[in-house]
Every structure is written in C-alpha cells, then in structure tokens.
C-alpha positions as CSV (number, residue, x, y, z in Angstrom):
1,M,-0.2,0.0,0.2
2,D,1.3,3.5,-1.0
3,I,2.3,5.8,2.0
4,N,-0.3,8.3,0.5
5,L,-3.3,5.7,1.3
6,L,-1.7,5.4,4.7
7,Y,-1.8,8.9,5.2
8,W,-5.5,8.8,4.4
9,K,-6.2,6.1,6.5
10,N,-5.1,7.6,9.5
11,E,-5.9,11.6,8.9
12,G,-9.1,11.1,6.8
13,K,-11.5,9.1,8.8
14,T,-14.0,11.8,9.0
15,F,-15.6,14.1,6.6
16,L,-14.3,17.1,8.4
17,S,-10.9,16.0,8.6
18,R,-10.8,15.2,5.0
19,L,-12.4,18.4,3.9
20,R,-9.6,20.1,5.8
21,L,-7.2,18.0,3.9
22,W,-8.4,18.7,0.6
23,F,-8.7,22.5,1.1
24,N,-4.8,22.1,1.6
25,I,-4.2,19.8,-1.4
26,L,-6.3,22.1,-3.9
27,D,-3.6,25.0,-3.2
28,P,-2.7,25.8,-6.9
29,S,0.7,26.9,-5.7
30,S,2.0,23.4,-5.8
31,L,2.0,23.2,-9.5
32,L,5.0,25.2,-9.5
33,C,6.8,22.6,-8.0
34,S,9.0,20.2,-10.5
35,D,9.0,16.4,-10.9
36,A,11.9,16.2,-8.9
37,E,10.6,17.9,-6.0
38,I,7.7,15.9,-6.0
39,E,9.7,12.9,-6.0
40,N,12.0,14.2,-3.0
41,A,9.0,14.8,-1.0
42,H,7.3,11.4,-1.6
43,S,10.5,9.8,-1.0
44,L,11.0,11.7,2.0
45,I,7.7,10.7,3.7
46,G,8.1,7.1,2.7
47,S,11.6,6.7,4.4
48,V,10.5,7.7,7.7
49,E,9.7,4.0,8.6
50,R,6.4,4.5,6.8
51,M,5.2,6.3,9.5
52,V,1.7,8.0,8.5
53,H,2.5,11.5,10.0
54,D,5.9,12.7,11.0
55,E,7.1,16.1,11.7
56,K,10.4,15.5,10.4
57,A,8.8,14.9,7.0
58,G,7.0,18.3,7.4
59,D,3.5,19.3,6.1
60,A,4.5,20.7,3.2
61,A,6.0,17.2,1.7
62,W,2.9,15.5,2.7
63,I,0.5,17.9,1.1
64,L,2.9,18.0,-2.2
65,S,2.9,14.2,-2.4
66,L,-1.0,13.8,-1.8
67,S,-1.7,16.7,-4.7
68,S,0.6,15.4,-7.1
69,V,1.3,11.6,-6.7
70,H,-1.3,8.7,-7.6
71,A,-2.2,7.3,-4.1
72,G,-2.3,3.8,-5.6
73,T,0.5,3.3,-8.1
74,G,2.9,6.2,-6.6
75,A,3.6,7.8,-10.0
76,I,3.4,11.6,-10.4
77,L,0.1,12.6,-12.0
78,P,-0.1,14.6,-15.1
79,A,0.1,18.2,-14.2
80,V,-3.1,19.1,-16.3
81,F,-5.1,16.0,-14.3
82,R,-3.9,17.1,-10.6
83,P,-6.8,18.0,-8.2
84,Q,-5.3,21.4,-8.0
85,V,-6.1,22.2,-11.7
86,V,-9.8,21.2,-11.4
87,N,-10.4,24.4,-9.3
88,I,-9.0,26.5,-12.3
89,L,-9.8,24.6,-15.8
90,F,-13.0,22.7,-14.7
91,I,-14.6,25.8,-13.3
92,F,-14.1,27.7,-16.6
93,L,-15.0,24.8,-18.7
94,Q,-18.1,24.1,-16.9
95,V,-19.1,27.7,-16.8
96,V,-18.5,28.1,-20.5
97,A,-20.0,25.1,-21.8
98,S,-23.3,24.5,-19.5
99,F,-24.0,27.9,-18.5
100,L,-23.5,30.6,-21.1
101,P,-25.6,31.1,-23.9
102,H,-24.0,30.2,-27.1
103,S,-24.5,31.9,-30.6
104,G,-24.9,28.7,-32.3
105,V,-24.9,24.6,-32.0
106,K,-21.2,24.3,-33.2
107,P,-20.0,26.4,-30.2
108,A,-22.1,24.6,-27.7
109,L,-20.8,21.2,-28.8
110,F,-17.4,22.3,-28.8
111,W,-17.3,23.7,-25.4
112,Q,-19.2,20.5,-24.0
113,F,-16.6,18.5,-26.0
114,L,-13.8,20.1,-23.9
115,L,-15.6,19.6,-20.7
116,Q,-16.6,16.1,-21.2
117,S,-12.9,15.1,-22.7
118,Y,-11.3,16.8,-19.5
119,S,-13.7,15.1,-17.0
120,A,-13.1,11.6,-19.0
121,G,-9.2,12.5,-18.7
122,F,-9.2,13.4,-15.0
123,N,-11.6,10.3,-14.1
124,H,-9.0,7.9,-16.0
125,A,-5.8,9.5,-14.6
126,N,-7.2,9.3,-11.0
127,R,-8.9,5.8,-11.3
128,N,-7.5,2.9,-9.1
129,A,-5.4,1.5,-11.7
130,S,-4.7,-2.1,-10.1
131,S,-7.4,-3.3,-12.2
132,D,-5.5,-2.7,-15.7
133,K,-4.6,-6.0,-17.3
134,G,-2.9,-5.2,-20.5
135,I,-3.4,-4.0,-24.3
136,K,-6.6,-5.6,-25.2
137,T,-8.3,-4.1,-22.1
138,S,-6.7,-0.9,-22.7
139,L,-8.0,-0.7,-26.2
140,K,-11.5,-1.4,-25.1
141,Q,-11.4,1.1,-22.7
142,G,-10.3,3.6,-25.0
143,L,-13.1,2.9,-27.2
144,L,-15.3,3.3,-24.2
145,I,-14.1,6.6,-23.2
146,V,-14.4,7.9,-26.6
147,G,-17.8,6.8,-27.1
148,S,-18.8,8.4,-23.6
149,V,-17.1,11.6,-24.5
150,A,-19.3,11.7,-27.8
151,Y,-22.5,10.6,-26.1
152,A,-22.0,13.2,-23.1
153,T,-21.0,15.9,-25.7
154,C,-24.2,15.6,-27.5
155,A,-26.4,15.0,-24.4
156,G,-24.8,18.1,-22.5
157,A,-25.6,20.5,-25.5
158,I,-29.4,19.3,-25.7
159,P,-30.4,22.7,-23.8
160,Q,-28.5,24.9,-26.2
161,I,-29.6,22.6,-29.6
162,V,-33.5,22.8,-28.6
163,I,-33.3,26.6,-27.9
164,Q,-31.3,27.5,-30.9
165,R,-32.9,24.8,-33.5
166,L,-36.6,25.0,-32.4
167,S,-36.6,28.7,-31.9
168,M,-38.1,28.6,-28.4
169,S,-39.7,31.7,-27.8
170,S,-41.9,31.0,-24.8
171,P,-40.4,32.2,-21.3
172,A,-41.5,29.1,-19.6
173,V,-40.0,27.0,-22.1
174,Q,-36.6,28.9,-22.2
175,M,-36.5,29.0,-18.6
176,F,-37.0,25.2,-18.3
177,F,-34.1,24.5,-20.8
178,R,-31.7,26.9,-19.4
179,S,-32.4,26.6,-15.8
180,V,-34.2,23.2,-14.8
181,L,-33.0,20.6,-17.1
182,P,-29.4,21.4,-16.7
183,I,-29.5,20.1,-13.1
184,P,-30.5,16.5,-13.8
185,L,-28.7,16.5,-17.0
186,S,-25.4,17.6,-15.4
187,A,-25.6,15.1,-12.5
188,S,-26.4,12.4,-14.6
189,L,-23.7,13.0,-17.1
190,A,-21.2,13.4,-14.3
191,Y,-22.2,10.1,-13.0
192,F,-22.3,8.5,-16.5
193,N,-18.8,9.7,-17.3
194,V,-17.3,8.1,-14.1
195,V,-18.9,4.6,-14.4
196,I,-18.2,4.5,-18.2
197,V,-14.3,5.6,-17.8
198,R,-13.6,3.4,-14.8
199,S,-15.8,0.3,-15.9
200,E,-12.5,-1.8,-15.9
201,E,-12.6,-1.7,-12.1
202,S,-16.1,-3.0,-11.6
203,E,-15.2,-5.8,-14.3
204,N,-11.9,-6.8,-13.5
205,G,-11.8,-5.9,-9.3
206,I,-9.3,-4.0,-7.7
207,Q,-6.9,-4.8,-4.9
208,V,-8.1,-4.9,-1.3
209,F,-5.7,-4.7,1.7
210,D,-5.8,-6.0,5.3
211,S,-5.6,-3.4,8.2
212,N,-1.4,-3.8,8.0
213,G,-1.7,-2.5,4.3
214,N,-1.1,-6.1,2.9
215,S,-2.8,-7.1,-0.1
216,V,-5.3,-9.7,0.2
217,G,-6.4,-9.9,-3.5
218,V,-8.4,-8.5,-6.3
219,S,-12.5,-8.0,-5.7
220,Q,-15.0,-7.0,-8.3
221,A,-17.3,-6.2,-5.3
222,A,-14.8,-3.2,-4.1
223,G,-14.4,-2.2,-7.5
224,A,-17.9,-1.5,-8.3
225,K,-18.5,0.2,-4.7
226,A,-15.3,2.3,-5.5
227,V,-16.8,3.4,-8.9
228,K,-20.3,4.1,-7.4
229,E,-19.1,6.2,-4.7
230,T,-16.8,8.3,-7.0
231,A,-19.8,8.6,-9.5
232,L,-22.2,9.8,-6.7
233,S,-19.8,12.4,-5.4
234,R,-19.2,13.7,-8.8
235,A,-23.0,13.7,-9.6
236,A,-23.4,15.7,-6.3
237,L,-20.6,18.1,-7.5
238,L,-22.3,19.2,-10.7
239,G,-25.6,18.8,-9.5
240,T,-25.2,21.4,-6.6
241,T,-23.3,23.5,-9.0
242,A,-26.4,23.7,-11.8
243,A,-29.2,23.9,-9.0
244,V,-27.8,26.4,-6.3
245,P,-27.1,29.4,-8.8
246,N,-30.7,28.9,-10.2
247,L,-32.3,28.7,-6.8
248,L,-30.5,32.2,-5.9
249,L,-31.8,33.9,-8.9
250,F,-35.4,32.4,-8.2
251,L,-35.1,33.8,-4.7
252,L,-33.8,37.4,-6.0
253,Q,-36.0,37.6,-9.0
254,K,-38.3,40.0,-7.2
255,A,-35.4,42.1,-5.9
256,S,-35.7,45.7,-6.7
257,F,-32.3,46.0,-7.9
258,L,-32.8,43.4,-10.2
259,Q,-35.9,44.6,-11.8
260,R,-34.1,47.7,-12.2
261,S,-31.1,46.1,-14.1
262,P,-32.0,42.8,-15.3
263,L,-28.8,42.7,-17.4
264,L,-27.3,41.7,-13.9
265,V,-29.0,38.5,-13.9
266,A,-26.3,36.6,-16.4
267,P,-23.2,38.1,-14.3
268,I,-24.8,36.9,-10.9
269,R,-25.6,33.4,-12.5
270,H,-22.0,32.9,-13.6
271,I,-20.2,34.4,-10.8
272,S,-22.5,32.3,-8.2
273,T,-21.8,29.4,-10.4
274,A,-18.0,29.6,-10.3
275,I,-18.3,30.3,-6.4
276,V,-20.4,27.1,-5.9
277,L,-18.5,24.9,-8.2
278,G,-15.1,26.1,-6.3
279,L,-16.6,25.1,-2.8
280,M,-18.3,22.0,-4.1
281,I,-15.2,20.6,-5.4
282,P,-13.5,19.9,-1.8
283,V,-16.8,19.1,-0.4
284,S,-17.4,16.2,-3.0
285,F,-14.2,15.1,-2.9
286,S,-14.5,14.8,0.9
287,L,-18.0,12.9,0.8
288,Y,-16.2,9.4,0.9
289,P,-12.6,8.3,2.0
290,Q,-10.0,7.9,-0.4
291,L,-9.1,4.8,1.5
292,G,-12.8,2.8,1.5
293,T,-13.6,-0.1,3.4
294,I,-15.6,-3.1,2.5
295,K,-17.5,-5.5,4.9
296,K,-15.8,-9.2,4.3
297,E,-19.6,-10.3,3.9
298,K,-20.0,-8.2,0.9
299,L,-16.6,-9.8,-0.8
300,E,-16.1,-12.6,-3.2
301,K,-16.1,-16.0,-1.2
302,E,-12.5,-16.5,-1.7
303,L,-11.3,-13.3,0.0
304,A,-14.1,-13.5,2.5
305,T,-12.4,-16.4,3.9
306,A,-9.0,-14.9,3.6
307,A,-9.9,-11.7,5.3
308,V,-8.8,-12.2,9.0
309,S,-10.7,-8.9,10.3
310,G,-14.3,-7.8,9.6
311,E,-13.4,-5.5,6.8
312,L,-10.8,-4.9,4.1
313,F,-9.9,-1.6,2.8
314,Y,-9.2,-0.4,-1.0
315,H,-8.2,2.7,-2.7
316,R,-11.4,4.5,-4.1
317,G,-9.6,6.9,-6.6
318,L,-10.8,10.3,-7.3
C-alpha cells in the first residue's frame, strides 16, 4: 500500500478531516513544483519508517505528495489532471460549456466536448489502476471513453440545441431548458462519465488490503463500490453547482435591483456558479474516504475466507 493511502487511512477518517485536507491539497501553488521536488517529497515521507505522519517530513512534503502523486501507484500525476487544476480549468469549462448562452449549436458542442473530454481524462488519470490487464483491456477501455465523450457531448448540448434549432420563444420553455433541465442533466452526465471511464474496475476488480496494508487479493465488489462512490460524489458536485445558482436567482427575481437592472442576472448566475463549483469541489472530494472499507460479507467467497478482520480496505480513486 502506498504511503499516501496510509496517510488517508489515519488522517481522513471523518468528513471534516478530509475536507480540511482537501482545502490544503487544492492549493494551486504546488503546481509550480518540479517533478524532482515531488519525487523528493514522496521519498522523504516514505523513508520515515513508513510512518503516516511525522514532523520530520513536514506538512509541506505531505501536501505536495498527496496533491501530485497517484495514491494507488505512486506515480506522478500529469499536471493537467492533478486535483489543483480542477479548481481552475474545470470551473472555467463548466461555466462556459453549460451556463453561457452560445451563438449556435457548433460552439455549444465544442465547449461540451472540451468539458467532457477533460472530465474523462481526469477520471481516468485518477482511477484505481490495479485493475489494468494489458493492451486488449486498454484498447476496449479507450473505445468506451471515446464513445462516452461523444455521447455526453451531444447530451450536454441538448438545452442549447433545442433553444437554437427549435427557436423556442416561450419564457416558460426557455426557463425550463436554461435553468431546470441542466440540473439533472449535469448530475447524470457526471455519474455516467465516471461509470464508463472506470468500468474496468467493476469488471476486473481492484486490490483490497488488510489493516496492515498487505494485499489480500482482487475484488470486483470493491471495484464496483469504489466506482459508485466516486460517481455519486461527482454527480453531487455538478448537480449542486447547477441547482444553487438557479435557486439563488429564483429567490432574487423579485428584488428591486434586479428589476431595475435585468442585465445583472447573467453575471450573478455565472459568478455564483463559479463560487459554488469552487466550494463544492473539496466538499464532493470529501464525501467518501480515499481509503474505503468493505465488509468481508460483501466480498467474493475466496476473499471473505482469507480476511482475518471484519473488513478490508481499497483505494477509491478520485
């Protein structure tokens, strides 16, 4: 078990402790560190007799390792798919792709393609990689990812396509497609993206560990649980991001300043969307532990008999 997972096991037991950690991990200043600095930080914390937290290593080394190194493989994550980048790039793509009015269908499809492609790349880079089984599996997974991005791109642009192509003029219909439909649509597409991109984990299984960090075997049940938890957290992230700004505007629609200046509606929507998304990213990452647990009764028979304790651990991914 990688040293990063041991840290999550001890320091990420409660939602509030995980939330505190994620606020530190998402600090974009760590993106300025080189790969050599990241490797040194990871080596430093791993060399202190594999202690989960040691003052000699320093909090900075822990945060740098947790933010830049894959917790399952120990490999350095590509910079563009590190959690810190989500706070910048993902907010921009989500606001532009889903909530800005576009001049035509092509711009809507283009921005949705960028959003769904980045989401798929992030989900794949931060998956549990213990289920990888060679070139054939990778080819199959690659085709699934391409298909899921194409499908999600078209589905995500449905509100814009309907308004543009069908020339909807009714205020009620426009409000439905601009304010109501994006809420379940954003949540369901986020869930769909995770499930398809990480389907290997459910099919092939992921490694499970005992309380001492020793590998017990590979479990499909743990893989399915890890994917489901991550998909639910991502649906909560984007569903809430779509819902809160619309609710805010609904509550403010009778305010005198909006009635005097209706042009303020769009800036309020976009700014509130960026703020809510920025806050929901660490919250959604904290909903489930990075080192998840599964009771041995829910494992495959051969793993259940090998499990000494009542539960085993697995890397959930992000």
